[in-house]
C-alpha positions, 0 to 999 in steps of 0.5 A, spaced: 033 147 670 030 153 666 028 156 673 035 158 673 037 161 666 033 167 665 036 171 672 043 168 668 042 171 662 040 177 666 045 177 670 051 174 664 048 181 660 050 185 667 057 184 668 060 183 661 057 190 659 061 192 666 066 188 664 066 191 657 067 199 660 071 196 665 076 195 659 074 201 656 076 206 661 084 206 661 085 210 667 082 207 671 086 199 668 093 203 669 091 205 676 088 199 679 094 194 676 101 197 676 103 195 682 099 187 680 105 189 675 111 189 680 110 183 682 107 179 677 110 178 670 103 175 667 098 181 669 104 186 667 105 183 658 098 183 658 098 191 659 104 191 655 100 187 649 093 192 651 099 199 651 103 197 644 095 195 640 092 202 644 094 206 637 092 200 632 084 199 636 083 206 637 082 205 629 075 201 629 069 199 631 069 192 634 071 189 640 071 182 642 071 180 649 070 172 651 068 171 656 066 164 661 061 166 668 062 161 673 054 161 677 052 156 684 046 156 687 046 158 694 042 151 698 040 155 704 036 161 698 036 158 692 038 164 689 044 163 682 051 166 685 055 168 680 062 165 684 068 167 677 067 171 671 074 169 666 076 173 662 084 169 660 081 161 662 086 156 661 081 150 657 082 157 653 089 153 651 085 148 646 082 154 642 089 157 642 090 154 634 082 156 632 084 163 634 087 166 627 081 163 622 076 166 628 080 173 627 079 173 618 072 171 619 071 176 624 074 182 619 072 179 613 066 179 617 066 185 619 070 190 612 075 190 615 081 186 609 
């Protein structure tokens, strides 16, 4: 399995950088998600949170992305394929009770108190 680790790590780093760049491109996000927000209340709520927190978030030079990448091996070629990038996953629900503690710790570590 170590054979797949290096390509997986490299791919994850590239995808994380891409996801970060997209998350900072406000005009692109608004334009791309406008139609989705009209029919999907969950995405509309996320955009509402994004819009309402922009001013506060701009005060800090820090960001946190919790992402999960899922991979599989293509049997015929042996290639490692990314099949999913989760920015929000149902598996994170069990972590919700720990989030405020994590936020406090990060704020303290970054000296943002």
